[in-house]
C-alpha positions as CSV (number, residue, x, y, z in Angstrom):
1,M,132.2,-71.7,131.2
2,T,129.8,-73.2,128.4
3,K,131.4,-76.1,126.5
4,E,131.9,-76.2,122.8
5,I,131.5,-79.4,121.1
6,L,132.6,-80.2,117.4
7,I,130.4,-82.8,115.9
8,T,131.2,-84.2,112.4
9,G,128.7,-86.0,110.5
10,G,126.0,-83.8,112.3
11,A,123.4,-83.8,109.6
12,G,123.6,-87.7,109.3
13,F,120.9,-90.2,111.0
14,I,122.7,-90.6,114.4
15,G,124.4,-87.1,113.9
16,I,121.4,-85.0,113.7
17,N,119.9,-86.9,116.6
18,F,122.9,-86.2,118.7
19,V,122.4,-82.6,118.1
20,H,119.0,-82.5,119.0
21,Y,119.8,-84.5,121.8
22,L,122.2,-82.3,123.2
23,L,120.3,-79.0,122.5
24,K,117.4,-80.7,124.5
25,T,119.7,-82.1,127.4
26,S,122.6,-79.7,128.0
27,D,123.7,-75.9,127.6
28,Y,126.6,-76.9,125.1
29,Y,127.5,-74.7,122.0
30,L,127.8,-77.0,119.0
31,T,129.9,-76.8,115.7
32,V,128.6,-79.1,113.4
33,V,130.5,-80.2,110.4
34,D,128.8,-82.3,107.4
35,S,129.7,-82.6,103.6
36,L,125.8,-83.0,103.0
37,T,125.8,-86.1,101.1
38,Y,122.6,-88.0,99.9
39,A,122.1,-89.6,103.5
40,S,122.1,-86.1,104.7
41,N,118.8,-84.6,106.4
42,I,119.8,-81.2,104.9
43,T,116.2,-79.3,105.7
44,E,116.5,-80.4,109.3
45,M,120.1,-79.2,109.5
46,E,119.1,-75.6,108.1
47,D,116.3,-75.7,110.8
48,V,118.6,-76.5,113.6
49,A,121.4,-74.2,112.5
50,K,119.1,-71.5,113.2
51,N,119.5,-72.2,117.0
52,E,121.9,-69.6,118.6
53,R,123.8,-72.4,120.1
54,V,124.5,-74.2,116.7
55,R,127.1,-73.0,113.8
56,F,127.0,-75.1,110.8
57,F,129.9,-75.8,108.2
58,P,129.1,-77.7,104.8
59,Y,132.6,-79.5,105.1
60,D,134.2,-82.6,104.4
61,V,136.2,-84.3,106.8
62,T,138.5,-85.3,104.0
63,D,139.4,-82.0,103.4
64,Y,142.0,-81.2,106.1
65,D,142.2,-77.4,105.3
66,Q,138.1,-77.3,105.6
67,L,138.3,-78.7,109.0
68,L,141.2,-76.6,110.2
69,S,139.5,-73.1,109.2
70,V,136.7,-74.1,111.9
71,M,139.4,-74.5,114.6
72,D,138.9,-71.0,115.5
73,R,138.2,-71.9,119.4
74,E,139.2,-74.8,121.7
75,Y,136.8,-77.5,122.0
76,D,136.0,-79.3,124.7
77,T,135.3,-82.7,122.7
78,F,135.3,-83.9,118.8
79,V,132.4,-86.3,118.4
80,H,133.2,-87.9,115.2
81,F,130.1,-89.2,113.6
82,A,131.3,-88.6,110.0
83,A,131.3,-91.9,107.7
84,E,130.3,-93.9,104.9
85,S,128.3,-96.5,106.3
86,H,126.1,-98.4,103.9
87,V,127.5,-101.9,103.3
88,D,126.0,-103.0,100.1
89,N,127.7,-99.3,98.8
90,S,130.9,-100.3,100.2
91,I,130.6,-103.7,98.2
92,I,130.1,-102.0,95.0
93,D,132.7,-99.1,95.7
94,A,135.1,-99.2,98.8
95,E,136.9,-96.3,97.8
96,P,134.7,-93.4,99.4
97,F,134.7,-95.3,102.6
98,I,138.5,-95.4,102.7
99,Y,138.6,-92.0,102.3
100,T,135.8,-90.8,104.4
101,N,136.3,-93.4,107.3
102,I,140.0,-93.6,107.4
103,I,141.7,-90.3,106.1
104,G,138.6,-88.2,107.5
105,T,139.3,-89.9,111.2
106,F,143.0,-89.1,110.8
107,H,142.4,-85.5,109.9
108,L,140.3,-85.3,113.2
109,I,143.3,-87.1,115.2
110,K,146.0,-84.6,113.8
111,L,143.8,-81.8,115.2
112,L,143.5,-83.3,118.3
113,Q,147.1,-83.6,118.4
114,R,147.6,-80.2,117.8
115,G,145.3,-79.3,120.7
116,Y,142.3,-78.0,119.3
117,A,139.9,-80.4,121.7
118,K,140.5,-82.0,125.0
119,R,139.3,-85.1,123.7
120,M,137.8,-87.2,120.9
121,I,135.3,-89.6,120.8
122,Q,135.2,-92.2,117.9
123,I,132.0,-93.4,116.8
124,S,132.4,-96.9,115.8
125,T,130.0,-100.2,114.9
126,D,129.7,-103.6,116.0
127,E,130.2,-104.7,112.7
128,V,134.2,-104.5,113.5
129,Y,133.9,-107.6,115.3
130,G,132.5,-109.7,112.3
131,S,129.9,-112.4,112.6
132,L,128.5,-114.4,115.4
133,E,127.2,-117.9,115.5
134,E,123.8,-118.4,117.2
135,C,125.4,-120.3,120.1
136,E,128.1,-117.9,120.8
137,L,128.1,-115.3,123.6
138,P,127.7,-111.5,122.5
139,F,130.9,-109.7,121.8
140,T,132.7,-107.6,124.5
141,E,135.2,-104.9,124.2
142,K,137.9,-107.5,124.5
143,S,136.8,-109.5,121.6
144,Q,139.0,-110.0,118.5
145,I,138.2,-107.4,115.6
146,T,137.6,-109.6,112.4
147,P,135.3,-107.2,109.7
148,N,134.0,-108.8,106.8
149,N,132.9,-106.7,104.5
150,P,134.9,-103.1,103.0
151,Y,132.6,-100.9,105.5
152,S,133.6,-102.6,108.6
153,A,137.1,-102.9,107.4
154,T,137.6,-99.3,107.2
155,K,135.9,-98.5,110.6
156,A,138.1,-101.2,112.3
157,S,141.3,-99.4,110.8
158,S,140.1,-96.0,112.0
159,D,139.4,-97.7,115.3
160,L,142.9,-98.9,115.5
161,L,144.3,-95.8,114.1
162,A,142.8,-93.8,116.9
163,L,144.0,-96.3,119.6
164,S,147.4,-96.2,118.3
165,Y,147.5,-92.6,118.6
166,Y,146.3,-93.1,122.4
167,H,149.1,-95.6,122.9
168,T,151.8,-93.8,121.2
169,H,151.0,-90.3,121.8
170,N,148.7,-90.4,124.8
171,L,145.9,-88.4,123.0
172,P,142.6,-88.5,124.8
173,I,140.6,-90.8,122.4
174,I,137.8,-92.8,123.3
175,I,135.6,-95.3,120.9
176,T,132.3,-96.4,121.0
177,R,130.8,-99.5,119.0
178,C,127.2,-99.6,118.7
179,S,124.7,-102.0,117.5
180,N,122.0,-101.6,114.8
181,N,120.5,-98.0,115.2
182,Y,117.0,-97.3,114.1
183,G,114.5,-94.1,114.8
184,P,113.8,-90.8,113.1
185,F,115.8,-89.3,110.1
186,Q,117.4,-92.5,109.1
187,N,118.2,-92.7,105.0
188,S,115.6,-94.6,103.3
189,E,118.2,-96.9,101.8
190,K,118.5,-98.5,105.5
191,F,116.5,-101.8,106.5
192,I,113.8,-100.6,108.8
193,P,113.0,-97.1,106.7
194,K,113.0,-99.1,103.7
195,I,110.6,-101.7,105.2
196,I,108.3,-98.9,106.3
197,Q,108.1,-97.1,103.0
198,R,107.7,-100.1,101.0
199,T,104.8,-101.6,103.4
200,L,103.5,-98.0,103.5
201,N,103.4,-98.2,99.6
202,S,102.1,-102.0,99.6
203,K,105.3,-102.7,97.5
204,E,107.3,-106.1,97.5
205,I,109.6,-106.2,100.4
206,P,112.9,-107.9,99.2
207,I,114.6,-109.9,101.9
208,Y,118.2,-111.2,101.6
209,G,118.6,-115.4,102.0
210,D,116.2,-116.8,104.5
211,G,115.6,-113.7,106.5
212,K,117.2,-115.1,109.5
213,Q,119.9,-112.9,109.9
214,I,120.2,-111.6,113.4
215,R,120.9,-108.0,114.5
216,D,120.7,-106.2,118.0
217,W,118.6,-103.0,117.6
218,L,119.2,-99.8,119.6
219,F,116.7,-96.8,119.3
220,V,118.9,-94.0,118.5
221,E,117.8,-91.8,121.4
222,D,119.2,-94.4,123.7
223,H,122.4,-94.3,121.7
224,C,122.7,-90.4,122.0
225,H,122.4,-90.8,125.6
226,A,125.1,-93.5,126.0
227,V,127.6,-91.2,124.0
228,K,126.9,-88.0,125.8
229,L,127.9,-90.3,129.1
230,V,130.9,-91.5,127.4
231,M,131.7,-87.7,126.4
232,E,131.2,-86.7,129.9
233,K,132.5,-89.3,132.0
234,G,134.2,-92.3,130.0
235,R,137.8,-93.0,130.2
236,E,140.5,-92.4,127.7
237,G,141.8,-94.9,125.7
238,Q,138.7,-97.3,126.3
239,V,136.3,-98.9,124.0
240,Y,132.6,-98.9,125.2
241,N,130.1,-101.1,123.6
242,I,126.5,-99.7,122.9
243,G,124.1,-102.6,122.4
244,G,120.3,-102.4,122.7
245,G,119.7,-106.2,123.8
246,N,117.3,-106.6,121.2
247,E,118.1,-109.6,119.1
248,K,115.7,-109.9,116.3
249,T,116.0,-111.8,113.0
250,N,115.6,-109.6,110.0
251,I,111.9,-111.6,109.2
252,E,110.9,-111.0,112.7
253,V,111.4,-106.9,112.6
254,V,109.7,-107.2,109.0
255,T,106.6,-109.0,110.2
256,Q,106.4,-106.7,113.3
257,I,106.2,-103.6,110.9
258,I,104.0,-105.1,108.5
259,Q,101.6,-105.9,111.5
260,M,101.8,-102.3,112.7
261,L,100.8,-100.9,109.6
262,S,98.2,-103.5,109.1
263,R,99.5,-104.9,105.6
264,S,99.8,-108.5,104.5
265,E,102.8,-110.7,104.9
266,E,102.4,-111.4,101.2
267,L,104.4,-108.5,100.2
268,I,107.9,-110.3,101.6
269,H,109.8,-111.7,98.9
270,F,113.1,-113.5,99.7
271,I,115.9,-112.9,97.2
272,E,119.8,-113.8,96.8
273,D,121.9,-113.3,99.9
274,R,124.3,-110.2,99.9
275,K,128.1,-111.1,99.6
276,G,129.9,-111.6,102.9
277,H,126.4,-111.2,104.5
278,D,127.2,-111.6,108.6
279,R,124.8,-114.1,110.2
280,R,124.7,-112.4,113.7
281,Y,125.6,-109.3,115.6
282,A,125.3,-109.1,119.4
283,I,127.2,-106.9,121.8
284,N,127.5,-106.8,125.6
285,S,127.2,-103.1,127.2
286,E,128.0,-104.2,130.7
287,K,131.0,-102.1,130.7
288,L,128.9,-98.9,129.8
289,R,126.1,-99.9,132.2
290,N,128.3,-100.6,135.2
291,E,131.0,-97.6,134.7
292,L,128.7,-94.9,133.5
293,G,125.5,-95.8,134.6
294,W,123.8,-96.0,131.0
295,T,120.0,-97.4,131.0
296,Q,117.9,-97.4,128.1
297,M,114.8,-95.5,127.9
298,Y,113.2,-97.7,125.3
299,T,111.9,-101.1,124.7
300,F,112.3,-102.3,121.1
301,E,108.7,-102.3,120.6
302,E,108.4,-98.7,122.2
303,G,111.0,-97.4,119.8
304,L,109.7,-99.2,116.6
305,R,106.4,-97.8,117.3
306,K,107.9,-94.0,117.6
307,T,110.0,-94.9,114.4
308,V,107.0,-96.3,112.3
309,D,104.9,-93.2,113.5
310,W,107.4,-90.9,112.5
311,Y,108.0,-92.3,109.1
312,V,104.0,-92.2,108.6
313,K,104.0,-88.8,109.2
314,Q,106.9,-88.0,107.1
315,Y,105.3,-89.9,104.1
316,S,101.9,-87.9,104.6
317,R,103.6,-84.7,104.3
318,E,105.6,-85.7,101.1
319,I,102.4,-86.6,99.5
320,S,100.1,-84.0,100.7
């Protein structure tokens, strides 16, 4: 019997890539829920929804009744991507993050408890672990949770809520925590798309602080592959870190993009650092590799080239 999968936030950056990945690598039937915010890929979702294995509902996870209306079947898995995720926006106004990231997750947990799915994958972030010093080892699944901004605090809250329902009610929940994703379909407010677009337009590129903040970069298709493995073979009640093993300073990434696009580094402009800006993220993915056999398909350079080429094509279409 073909499996039914519910994907929340399926029109967002990672969500739409995951939908494409499942259509390419499985015979699953997909129900996609997305409230179509500014960060959603609306046109792409409309195209994907034409596939006979996909049905789409423009619903909000904060509206329990809307979610309940798509519980017309038993799902094999809820894959919960839906989230407010832009740190700068959470610093300005945290309220939408509290509703979507915490209340929205609670609604999925309630539906899981009512038996509408066999398991739930809570998609989280390495930012819940807080910041690392340069000399410290990467975070493992046993590292302490110490979020430093409203976005990561709400993700940590939803993670703890999910784990509490596993321990208290024995609900079949698994959590994944990924490092910084990059790739096609990401909103232009995010770091790499913003750098690509400003470089293409020969506009000044603002860099927070000294630009030496370190992030671990993961190509989005490698993330999708990992989530599919966790969905199919992961152990309930567990946390799985998904890291790219590609620690780069922000200024290194910017310089590499500028070089790929044959522009001048004079575009770089350093600005005042962001409030509560974490210095370094890095996570250990050995558990995922050893237990589930996950391997990456792309090096950072290969993934970045695919990403840059995709945005160049998008930009060409927009101005033609």
